[in-house]
C-alpha positions as CSV (number, residue, x, y, z in Angstrom):
1,X,-44.5,14.5,-14.3
2,X,-43.9,11.5,-12.1
3,X,-47.0,10.6,-10.1
4,X,-46.9,8.8,-6.8
5,X,-49.8,7.7,-4.6
6,X,-50.2,8.4,-0.9
7,X,-51.9,5.1,-0.4
8,X,-52.1,1.7,-2.0
9,X,-55.9,2.1,-2.5
10,X,-55.4,5.2,-4.6
11,X,-52.9,3.4,-6.8
12,X,-55.1,0.4,-7.2
13,X,-58.0,2.6,-8.2
14,X,-55.8,4.2,-10.9
15,X,-54.7,0.8,-12.2
16,X,-58.2,-0.6,-12.2
17,X,-61.2,1.3,-13.6
18,X,-63.4,-1.3,-12.0
19,X,-62.0,-0.4,-8.5
20,X,-62.2,3.3,-9.2
21,X,-65.9,2.9,-10.2
22,X,-66.6,0.8,-7.2
23,X,-65.1,3.5,-4.9
24,X,-66.6,6.7,-6.4
25,X,-69.0,5.7,-9.2
26,X,-68.3,5.3,-12.8
27,X,-68.1,9.0,-14.0
28,X,-65.8,10.0,-11.2
29,X,-63.7,6.8,-11.5
30,X,-63.1,7.4,-15.2
31,X,-62.2,11.0,-14.7
32,X,-59.8,10.1,-11.8
33,X,-57.9,7.9,-14.2
34,X,-57.9,10.6,-16.9
35,X,-56.7,13.3,-14.5
36,X,-53.8,11.1,-13.4
37,X,-52.8,10.4,-17.0
38,X,-53.0,14.2,-17.7
39,X,-50.6,14.8,-14.8
40,X,-48.2,12.1,-16.1
41,X,-48.3,13.6,-19.5
42,X,-47.4,17.1,-18.3
43,X,-43.7,17.9,-18.3
44,X,-43.9,20.4,-15.4
45,X,-46.3,21.5,-12.8
46,X,-46.8,24.8,-14.6
47,X,-47.9,23.0,-17.6
48,X,-50.4,21.0,-15.5
49,X,-51.7,24.3,-14.0
50,X,-52.3,25.7,-17.5
51,X,-55.0,23.0,-18.3
52,X,-58.2,25.0,-17.7
53,X,-60.4,22.0,-17.2
54,X,-58.5,20.9,-14.1
55,X,-58.9,24.2,-12.3
56,X,-55.7,23.5,-10.3
57,X,-55.6,25.7,-7.2
58,X,-53.7,25.9,-3.9
59,X,-55.6,25.0,-0.7
60,X,-55.5,27.0,2.5
61,X,-55.8,26.6,6.2
62,X,-55.1,23.2,7.5
63,X,-54.5,22.0,3.9
64,X,-51.8,24.6,3.2
65,X,-49.1,23.1,1.0
66,X,-51.7,20.9,-0.8
67,X,-53.3,21.6,-4.2
68,X,-56.6,20.5,-5.7
69,X,-57.9,19.8,-9.2
70,X,-61.4,19.2,-10.4
71,X,-62.2,15.6,-11.2
72,X,-66.0,15.7,-11.9
73,X,-68.6,18.0,-10.5
74,X,-67.9,18.6,-6.8
75,X,-65.3,15.8,-6.7
76,X,-61.7,16.9,-6.5
77,X,-58.2,15.4,-6.5
78,X,-56.0,16.6,-3.6
79,X,-52.2,16.4,-4.0
80,X,-48.8,17.7,-3.1
81,X,-46.1,18.8,-5.5
82,X,-42.4,18.5,-5.2
83,X,-41.4,20.8,-8.1
84,X,-37.7,20.2,-7.5
85,X,-38.0,16.5,-8.4
86,X,-41.0,17.0,-10.7
87,X,-43.2,14.7,-8.6
88,X,-46.9,14.9,-7.9
89,X,-48.2,12.9,-4.9
90,X,-51.9,12.0,-4.9
91,X,-53.2,12.2,-1.4
92,X,-57.0,11.8,-1.7
93,X,-60.2,12.1,-3.7
94,X,-62.9,13.9,-2.0
95,X,-66.4,15.3,-2.5
96,X,-65.6,18.9,-1.9
97,X,-68.9,19.7,-0.1
98,X,-69.2,16.4,1.8
99,X,-65.6,16.4,3.2
């Protein structure tokens, strides 16, 4: 899949493990980069959903239309998907219980 970023900061944190670790701590930063690489390696969104470790699931309420995947512990990756063009758009990284 093609991966796009909702902000320049999210893209910079993918390109630099140092910046990712600075933003979220080393374990979450490393997993963030790994999760993006997994998304890039997937050929379809269905294939990405089949990766059990990611626990990809749709969000509800005010986040309807967005999806989440586990990064590390309570940390999650929030994104949108354009299945027609096979693009995943990273919107944020959040600590699920400290939103």
